[in-house]
DRENDREN-933471 format. One record per residue (C-alpha): x, y negated, z; residue in one letter. Coordinates in steps of 0.001 Angstrom, whole numbers, plus 524288, in hexadecimal, padded with zeros to 5 digits. Layout:
<sites>
XYZA...
</sites>
This chain:
<sites>
89704820250C42AM895B982CDA0CBBEE8A47B82F070CAD4V8A728821CC0D11BV89DFC8247E0DC68S8A49A831960DF04A8B21682BDE0E1AEW8AE6981E400E671A8ACE1822380F4D5P8BA118292C0F4B4A8C0AD81D190EF2AV8B970813DD0F838G8BC5E81B811049EF8CA8381D831007FT8CD3880F4F0FD1FL8C5EA808C910856L8D07080AB3112D8P8DC04805D810AB5P8D3CD7FA75105C6A8D10B7F64D113C6G8DF477F81B11761G8E3637EFF110BC3F8D9EA7E52C10F86L8DF467E50911D67G8ED347E44E11877S8EA077D8D410F8AT8E4FD7D17011B62L8F2317D2E8121E8T8FB327D3001161DE9015F7C5B5118ADK903287C7E01274AK908AF7D59B1268AW916637D35112125P919B97C7B6129A2V9142C7CC1C1368FW915F07DAE9135D6Y923E77DA1D1312AE926FE7D16C13CE2S921FB7DAB81475EV92AC47E4A814DD2Q927D77F27414909K92D2F7FFB614D2AP93817805C01451AS92ED48103713FE9W9254D8065913A18C922ED8096C12BBAP926B37FEBB12220P91BBA7F54111ECAS91A767FA21110C3W9162480798115C7V90983802F811C0AF9016E7FF5B11011A9035B80C1B1088BP9018981477114B6V8F51980D7E118B9W8F03680DFD10AAFG8F24981CB2109D9A8EC7C81F3211747I8E092816A6114ECY8DE3D81D33107BFT8DF5F82AB610DCDS8D5EF827D1118E5M8CCAB8212710F75G8CBDF82D771074EY8C9F683545113C0G8BE5C82CAE11745S8B88D82F88109EAY8BA1283E3610C4AL8B2F083CE111949V8A84D8346111352W8A66283E241084BK8A665849E511176E89BEF8445711A7CV8937E83FFB10F11G8958D8314210F8AG891BE82794119FCF8887C82E9B12323N88772833C31311BK8929983D6012EF3K89BAE8328E12A60S899A182933135C9V8A46282E7D13EA0I8AF108321B134CCP8AD3B8263B12C12L8A9ED81D2E1376CG8B6A8820AA13E45L8BDBE81F1113163Y8B7C6811A812EF9A8BB1F80D7413CCAG8C94D8118013BDEQ8CA6F80B5F12E5EL8C5347FE5F1336AA8CEC67FF0A13EC8L8D9DF8026A13595S8D6C37F70212CA1W8D5E37EDC713835S8E3997F10213CF6W8EAA07E9AC13207T8E4987DC49134B3P8E58E7DE531436CI8F3E67E1F714302F8F9297DA3E13775F8F03E7CE7513686R8ED377CBFB144D8A8FA2C7D1B3149BFH8F2C17D8B815498K8FBF27E4341563BM8F56E7E949162ACG8E7D97E8AD15CB6W8ED827EF0115099G8F2037FA61158FAL8E4947FB8415F5AV8DE767FB75151CDT8E7BF8061414D0DL8E50180E9B158D8L8D65C80D24156C9L8D84E8101014857T8E02281C4A14B80T8D5EA82142154F7G8CABC81EB614B9FT8D22D824671400EA8D51B8309314808T8C6BA8320514B78A8C32B8301313D1FA8CCFC83A741391ET8C77984441142DDV8B9A38418913E2AS8BE0E842CD13002W8C45384FF1132BAY8B6EE8555A135EAK8B1BB8504C128E9V8BD0F851B411F52N8CA77856A412356K8D1418508E11783T8CBF28433311B50A8D131844FE1291CA8DE8584907123F8Y8DECF83CA911BA8L8DE59834F412870M8EA9583B5D12E35I8F4728322C12790P8EC4B826A812C51Y8EC7E82B9413A58L8FB3382D9713988A8FD1D81FE6133FEW8F44B81A0813E6FL8FCDC82081148B3T908FA81A6F142A9L9022980D4A140FFA8FDA480D7414F2FS90B518107C15424A910F5805DE14B73L906947FC0014FA1N9094F7FF4D15DE3Y917EB7FD0315C6EH916057F055154E3V90C7B7EB8B15F43W9154B7EFC016A7DK9219C7E9DC16492D91B527DCFB1602DN910707D9F8169D2R918387CF2E17068D91AFA7C8361638AK912467BDF915D7BK
</sites>
């Protein structure tokens, strides 16, 4: 039983973000293909099949990073409030984007959500760097993807805001 308890937090922290992302995508699964394929997108928009594996890899990476931070600070305590609080906040924002954008079709609010997510994720990354540099580096692909996602969301909103 001691072996299970040693790796259980690593698995839990690592799988939590993709599990939440998967749940959010199942809420929008039926609306995504019809609506999203009908909106005007910039020429540099990645194909739809790219999003799930990229988000899965990024969420898994940041989840493991959160475990490294949690382990380094000794669990949930005073030292973990800022780095894990910022992480939890950005994760909640990130998860909320999918239903806002795809289910409610609120492209402008989706952009606001992404910008808030990016800011909070950046703050989390900076706070992680002080605790565990590897954990912070695991956030870099996420920050890059959020930048791309924000630019894409902006262009979709700008090019489709007059359409119903």
